[in-house]
C-alpha positions in Angstrom: -9.0 -18.5 -64.2 -9.4 -22.2 -64.2 -6.3 -24.4 -63.9 -5.1 -26.0 -67.1 -5.8 -29.7 -67.2 -2.6 -31.7 -66.9 -1.6 -34.1 -69.7 -0.1 -37.5 -68.6 1.7 -39.8 -71.0 2.2 -43.4 -69.8 5.0 -45.5 -71.5 4.6 -49.2 -70.9 5.4 -52.5 -72.6 4.2 -56.1 -72.2 3.9 -59.4 -74.0 4.7 -63.1 -74.1 8.2 -62.8 -72.7 7.8 -60.1 -70.1 4.1 -60.6 -69.2 1.5 -58.0 -68.7 2.1 -57.0 -65.0 3.5 -53.6 -66.0 0.5 -52.9 -68.3 -2.1 -53.8 -65.6 -0.3 -51.7 -63.0 -0.2 -48.7 -65.4 -3.9 -49.0 -66.2 -4.7 -49.2 -62.5 -2.7 -46.1 -61.8 -4.2 -44.3 -64.8 -7.6 -45.0 -63.4 -6.6 -43.3 -60.1 -5.5 -40.3 -62.1 -8.1 -40.1 -64.9 -10.3 -37.5 -63.1 -7.3 -35.3 -62.5 -5.7 -35.3 -66.0 -5.9 -36.1 -69.7 -4.2 -39.5 -70.1 -2.8 -41.4 -73.1 -0.5 -44.4 -73.4 2.6 -45.1 -75.5 4.0 -48.6 -76.2 6.3 -50.5 -78.5 4.3 -53.7 -77.8 1.9 -55.7 -80.0 -1.9 -55.6 -80.3 -2.5 -57.5 -77.1 -1.2 -54.6 -75.1 -2.8 -52.0 -77.3 -6.2 -53.7 -76.9 -5.8 -54.0 -73.1 -5.3 -50.3 -72.9 -8.1 -49.4 -75.2 -10.5 -51.7 -73.4 -9.7 -49.8 -70.2 -10.9 -46.6 -71.9 -7.5 -45.0 -72.7 -6.0 -43.9 -76.0 -3.0 -46.0 -77.0 -0.3 -45.1 -79.5 2.2 -47.7 -80.9 5.8 -46.8 -81.7 8.7 -48.8 -83.1 11.6 -47.1 -81.3 12.5 -44.9 -78.3 13.3 -42.1 -80.8 9.7 -42.1 -82.0 8.5 -42.0 -78.4 10.7 -39.0 -77.7 9.6 -37.2 -80.8 5.9 -37.7 -79.9 6.5 -36.4 -76.3 8.3 -33.3 -77.7 5.5 -32.6 -80.1 2.6 -33.1 -77.6 4.3 -31.7 -74.5 2.7 -33.7 -71.7 3.1 -32.3 -68.1 3.9 -35.7 -66.8 5.5 -38.8 -68.3 5.2 -42.1 -66.4 7.2 -45.2 -67.3 6.4 -48.6 -66.0 9.2 -50.8 -67.5 11.9 -52.9 -66.0 14.3 -51.8 -68.7 13.6 -48.1 -69.1 16.2 -46.5 -71.3 18.4 -44.1 -69.4 19.1 -42.2 -72.6 15.4 -41.7 -73.3 14.8 -40.6 -69.7 17.7 -38.1 -69.9 16.4 -36.6 -73.1 12.9 -36.3 -71.8 14.2 -34.4 -68.8 15.9 -31.9 -71.0 12.5 -30.3 -70.8 12.6 -29.3 -67.2 8.9 -28.6 -67.1 8.1 -32.3 -67.5 7.7 -34.3 -64.3 9.2 -37.8 -64.9 8.0 -40.8 -62.9 9.4 -44.3 -63.3 7.9 -47.5 -61.9 9.5 -51.0 -61.4 12.7 -50.2 -63.3 16.1 -51.8 -62.9 18.3 -49.4 -65.0 20.0 -46.2 -64.0 17.2 -44.3 -65.8 15.9 -43.7 -62.3 18.5 -41.1 -61.7 16.8 -38.8 -64.2 13.4 -39.3 -62.6 11.6 -36.9 -60.3 9.8 -39.9 -58.7 11.0 -43.5 -58.9 8.9 -46.3 -57.5 10.0 -49.9 -56.8 7.6 -52.0 -54.8 9.5 -55.3 -54.5 13.2 -55.2 -55.5 15.8 -53.2 -53.7 14.7 -52.7 -50.1 14.2 -56.3 -48.8 10.5 -55.4 -48.5 11.1 -52.5 -46.1 9.1 -49.4 -47.0 11.4 -46.5 -47.6 10.8 -42.9 -48.9 14.0 -41.2 -49.7 15.0 -38.0 -51.5 18.3 -38.2 -53.3 19.6 -34.6 -53.3 22.3 -35.4 -55.9 19.8 -36.3 -58.6 16.7 -34.6 -57.2 14.8 -37.9 -57.2 12.2 -39.0 -54.7 12.4 -42.8 -54.2 9.5 -44.9 -53.0 10.6 -48.5 -52.1 8.6 -51.4 -50.6 5.3 -53.2 -50.8 3.4 -50.2 -49.4 3.8 -48.7 -52.9 2.1 -51.4 -55.0 -0.8 -49.9 -57.0 -3.8 -52.1 -56.4 -7.2 -52.0 -58.0 -10.3 -51.0 -56.1 -11.7 -54.5 -56.0 -8.7 -55.7 -54.0 -9.3 -52.9 -51.5 -12.9 -54.0 -51.3 -12.0 -57.6 -50.5 -9.4 -56.4 -48.0 -12.1 -54.9 -45.9 -13.9 -58.3 -45.5 -13.2 -60.4 -42.4 -11.6 -63.5 -43.9 -10.2 -66.0 -41.4 -7.1 -68.1 -41.9 -8.2 -71.3 -43.8 -8.3 -74.6 -41.8 -7.8 -76.8 -44.8 -6.8 -76.5 -48.5 -9.8 -77.5 -50.7 -9.8 -74.6 -53.2 -6.5 -73.5 -54.9 -6.0 -70.7 -57.4 -3.1 -70.9 -59.9 -2.1 -67.5 -61.4 1.2 -67.1 -63.1 0.7 -63.7 -64.8 -0.1 -62.6 -68.3 2.3 -64.9 -70.2 3.8 -67.5 -67.7 7.1 -67.8 -69.8 8.3 -70.9 -67.8 4.9 -72.6 -68.2 4.6 -73.1 -64.4 0.8 -73.3 -64.8 1.1 -76.7 -66.5 3.8 -77.9 -64.1 1.8 -77.1 -60.9 -1.5 -78.3 -62.3 0.1 -81.7 -63.2 1.4 -82.0 -59.6 -1.9 -81.1 -58.0 -3.8 -83.6 -60.1 -1.6 -86.3 -58.7 -2.8 -85.7 -55.1 -4.8 -88.4 -53.4 -7.7 -86.1 -52.4 -9.8 -83.9 -54.6 -8.9 -80.3 -54.8 -10.9 -77.6 -56.6 -8.5 -75.8 -58.9 -9.1 -72.5 -60.6 -6.5 -71.5 -63.2 -6.1 -67.9 -64.5 -4.6 -67.8 -67.9 -3.3 -64.4 -69.0 -3.8 -62.8 -72.4 -0.3 -63.8 -73.5 -0.4 -67.4 -72.4 0.8 -69.7 -75.2 1.2 -73.1 -73.5 -2.4 -74.3 -74.2 -1.3 -77.7 -75.8 0.8 -78.8 -72.9 -1.9 -77.8 -70.3 -4.6 -79.5 -72.3 -2.5 -82.7 -72.5 -2.1 -82.8 -68.7 -5.8 -82.3 -68.2 -6.7 -85.0 -70.6 -4.4 -87.5 -68.9 -6.6 -87.4 -65.8 -10.1 -86.6 -67.1 -11.8 -87.5 -63.9 -9.9 -85.2 -61.6 -9.8 -82.5 -64.3 -13.5 -82.1 -63.7 -12.5 -80.1 -60.6 -10.4 -77.7 -62.7 -11.9 -74.5 -64.0 -9.9 -72.4 -66.5 -10.4 -68.6 -66.5 -9.1 -66.7 -69.5 -8.4 -62.9 -69.2 -10.8 -62.4 -66.3 -11.9 -59.3 -64.5 -12.7 -60.8 -61.1 -9.2 -61.8 -60.0 -9.7 -60.2 -56.5 -12.8 -62.4 -55.9 -11.2 -65.5 -57.2 -8.2 -64.9 -54.8 -10.4 -64.1 -51.9 -12.5 -67.2 -52.3 -9.4 -69.5 -52.4 -7.7 -71.3 -49.6 -4.3 -70.9 -51.3 -2.9 -68.9 -54.2 0.0 -70.4 -56.1 1.8 -67.6 -58.1 5.1 -66.2 -59.1 6.8 -63.5 -57.1 5.5 -60.1 -58.0 2.2 -58.2 -58.0 -0.1 -61.3 -57.9 1.6 -62.5 -54.7 0.9 -59.2 -52.9 -2.6 -59.0 -54.3 -3.4 -62.4 -52.8 -1.9 -61.5 -49.4 -3.8 -58.2 -49.5 -7.2 -60.0 -49.8 -6.0 -62.2 -46.9 -5.3 -65.4 -48.8 -2.1 -67.5 -48.1 0.4 -67.9 -50.9 3.1 -70.3 -52.3 5.5 -68.8 -54.9 7.2 -70.4 -57.8 9.8 -68.0 -59.4 9.9 -67.6 -63.1 13.6 -66.7 -63.0 16.7 -66.4 -60.8 16.1 -62.7 -60.0 12.6 -63.5 -58.6 14.0 -66.4 -56.6 16.9 -64.4 -55.1 14.7 -61.5 -54.3 11.9 -63.4 -52.5 13.6 -66.4 -50.9 13.9 -66.0 -47.2 11.0 -63.5 -47.0 8.2 -65.7 -48.4 7.6 -69.4 -49.0 9.3 -70.0 -52.4 9.6 -73.4 -54.2 11.9 -73.8 -57.3 10.3 -75.6 -60.2 13.1 -78.2 -59.9 11.7 -79.0 -56.4 8.1 -79.4 -57.5 7.8 -82.6 -55.5 7.9 -80.5 -52.3 4.5 -79.0 -53.2 2.5 -81.9 -51.8 4.3 -81.8 -48.5 3.8 -78.0 -48.2 0.1 -78.3 -48.8 -0.2 -81.2 -46.3 1.6 -79.2 -43.6 -0.1 -75.9 -44.8 3.4 -74.4 -45.0 2.6 -71.2 -46.7 3.1 -67.4 -46.4 0.2 -66.1 -44.5 -1.3 -62.6 -44.6 -1.6 -62.4 -40.8 2.2 -62.9 -40.2 3.8 -60.0 -38.5 6.3 -59.4 -41.3 3.5 -59.3 -43.9 1.3 -56.9 -41.8 4.3 -54.6 -41.4 4.7 -54.4 -45.2 1.5 -52.2 -45.3 0.8 -53.6 -48.8 -0.8 -51.1 -51.2 -1.3 -48.3 -48.7 1.0 -45.8 -50.3 -0.7 -44.8 -53.6 -1.8 -41.4 -52.3 1.7 -40.5 -51.4 2.8 -41.3 -55.0 -0.1 -39.4 -56.5 0.7 -36.3 -54.3 4.4 -36.5 -55.3 3.5 -36.6 -59.0 0.4 -34.4 -59.2 0.6 -32.2 -56.1 2.9 -29.3 -55.4 5.9 -31.2 -56.5 8.5 -28.8 -55.2 7.0 -28.8 -51.7 6.5 -32.6 -51.7 10.1 -33.3 -52.7 11.5 -30.7 -50.2 9.5 -32.2 -47.3 11.2 -35.7 -47.8 14.8 -34.5 -47.6 16.7 -36.3 -44.9 17.6 -34.1 -41.9 
């Protein structure tokens, strides 16, 4: 008798305020699982998120409340529910786990919903970038902490295999501040780079939820000659190649920073908020937007975070996806039991 095909429900949100990082990571993880299960997505977000999911080849259902999501899960009885939300509702997680046949996995979450999960994954916050796999016997939750557990697309793994040397100069810079860039760091950094005395080729990635077009266009028009070296990419699919072919990636803390390091490109980070600043400062080169005038000096001295630094190498960025898949899809009981601390 053939094994029954598992059903996996992803619950994810994104948009102008919170960006699209969770959506992209969920789609990437869904692609790793699509040959092993029937997959559909659930979201409370707008059409930008719905369209992203459908373009990736997955069914997407929109809901107005957590109660509607719970009702749909109870009616459709997925084997596995995967959240990728920074604010996962503890009440919703608790109610889902009332059905003890459901495996619940929660990614990148900062609420106490994790205590109801079978698997909880946090790649950047909570472990000071140490990789930790820990089973909490009080809640029966298997925790994965650290950069090893970022979920990276295949194209990043392909670029990682290429032998890219450390750049000797900075002539080609990529600016990438996520799907929405709520603090409009794209315009701030672009304006500063255009003020440099020497020409720099600048590639700018604008996400699907970017709304600061007028201010960016105004900065580009103010120096039309230097702006000839600026190329704007909107909603692109070749991010890995753009990062690989750059001498420096300027981004916010989070997945994009680790993607750049993974393809062996140095980074400079501008945090979008205080949480990002406090989490990354001291571990990577971080510049606050109030200190934008430091950017020129950092580039002149090539004072960046480099992928060949020992601390970065030890992070084993993106090498743990199979561990997570085995925990969620494999023999869950055996997997959880094997990680209990002696």
